[in-house]
C-alpha positions in Angstrom: 0.0 0.0 0.0 1.3 3.4 -0.9 2.1 6.0 1.8 -0.6 8.2 0.4 -3.3 5.7 1.4 -1.6 4.9 4.7 -2.0 8.6 5.7 -5.2 9.3 3.9 -7.2 6.4 5.4 -6.5 7.1 9.1 -7.1 10.8 8.4 -10.5 10.2 6.8 -11.5 7.8 9.6 -10.4 10.3 12.3 -12.3 13.0 10.5 -15.4 10.9 10.3 -15.2 9.9 14.0 -14.6 13.5 15.0 -17.5 14.7 12.8 -19.8 12.1 14.3 -18.8 13.0 17.9 -19.2 16.8 17.2 -22.7 16.2 15.6 -23.8 14.1 18.6 -22.6 16.7 21.1 -24.3 19.4 19.1 -27.5 17.4 18.8 -27.6 16.7 22.6 -26.9 20.3 23.4 -29.6 21.5 21.1 -32.1 18.9 22.3 -31.4 19.9 25.9 -31.8 23.6 25.1 -35.1 23.0 23.2 -36.4 20.8 26.0 -35.5 23.5 28.6 -37.0 26.3 26.5 -40.2 24.5 25.9 -40.5 23.5 29.6 -39.9 27.2 30.6 -42.4 28.5 28.1 -45.0 25.9 29.2 -44.5 26.8 32.8 -44.8 30.5 32.1 -48.0 29.9 30.0 -49.4 27.7 32.8 -48.9 30.4 35.4 -50.5 33.0 33.1 -53.5 30.8 32.5 -53.9 29.9 36.1 -53.8 33.6 37.1 -56.3 34.4 34.3 -58.7 31.7 35.4 -58.4 32.5 39.0 -59.1 36.2 38.3 -62.2 35.2 36.2 -63.5 33.0 38.9 -63.0 35.7 41.5 -64.8 38.2 39.3 -67.7 35.8 38.7 -68.0 35.1 42.4 -68.1 38.8 43.2 -70.6 39.4 40.4 -72.9 36.6 41.6 -72.6 37.8 45.2 -73.6 41.3 44.2 -76.6 40.1 42.1 -78.3 38.5 45.1 -78.5 41.8 46.9 -79.9 44.0 44.0 -82.6 46.2 45.5 -85.0 45.9 42.6 -84.9 42.1 42.6 -85.2 42.0 46.4 -88.2 44.3 46.3 -89.8 42.2 43.5 -89.2 39.0 45.4 -90.7 40.4 48.6 -93.8 41.7 46.8 -94.3 38.4 44.9 -93.9 36.4 48.2 -96.4 38.7 50.0 -98.9 38.4 47.1 -98.3 34.6 46.8 -97.7 35.2 43.1 -95.4 32.6 41.7 -95.6 33.9 38.1 -94.3 37.4 39.1 -91.6 35.8 41.2 -90.6 33.8 38.2 -90.7 36.9 36.0 -88.4 38.7 38.4 -85.9 35.9 38.5 -85.9 35.5 34.8 -85.5 39.3 34.3 -82.5 39.3 36.7 -81.1 36.3 34.9 -81.3 38.1 31.5 -79.9 41.4 32.8 -76.9 39.8 34.5 -76.1 36.8 32.3 -76.1 34.4 35.3 -77.1 30.9 34.2 -78.9 29.7 37.3 -81.2 31.6 39.7 -83.1 29.6 42.2 -85.5 31.1 44.8 -86.3 29.0 47.8 -88.5 29.3 50.9 -87.3 29.2 54.5 -87.4 25.4 54.4 -85.3 25.1 51.3 -88.2 24.2 49.0 -87.7 25.6 45.5 -90.3 28.3 44.7 -88.9 29.1 41.2 -85.9 28.3 39.0 -85.3 30.9 36.4 -83.4 28.4 34.2 -86.1 25.6 34.6 -89.5 27.3 35.1 -91.5 24.1 35.3 -89.3 22.5 37.9 -90.2 23.7 41.4 -91.5 22.4 44.7 -88.5 20.1 45.4 -86.0 20.6 48.2 -82.7 22.3 47.4 -81.2 21.8 50.8 -78.5 19.4 49.5 -76.9 22.3 47.8 -74.2 24.0 49.9 -75.1 27.5 48.8 -78.8 27.0 49.6 -78.2 25.6 53.1 -75.7 28.4 53.8 -78.2 31.0 52.6 -80.8 29.6 54.9 -78.4 30.0 57.8 -77.9 33.7 56.9 -74.5 33.1 55.3 -73.6 34.2 51.8 -72.0 31.5 49.7 -71.3 31.8 46.0 -70.5 28.7 43.9 -68.8 28.8 40.5 -69.1 25.5 38.7 -66.4 24.7 36.1 
């Protein structure tokens, strides 16, 4: 074998091995960088979404809590109860539901029996005591639930 091939063959083999090693190191470094970047971005996005959802839930709870004490609704409920007029009570609940965008409004008596449901007008007379917000309200405590 000529000297040219004796030098060229080991040089080519060393060059190939060095190239493969460099490519593997670069690949691993790049993969680690990308994995770290993606994880960081996902963590940041997760924190942002968690904060956004928490803020929206807090706003919805405050809104729902303020709705229950609206003077016009309270007066309409009181008058309807005094008159024993379920249809005007239902109209007041549905009006409040439309004006506020709240999905569920349920009016109960002091025993927890449903007088009207704005979202299901034909379903009334059953007990709603199993609901935490109803049992709390009957104890004089305000409780607002947000279902997700």
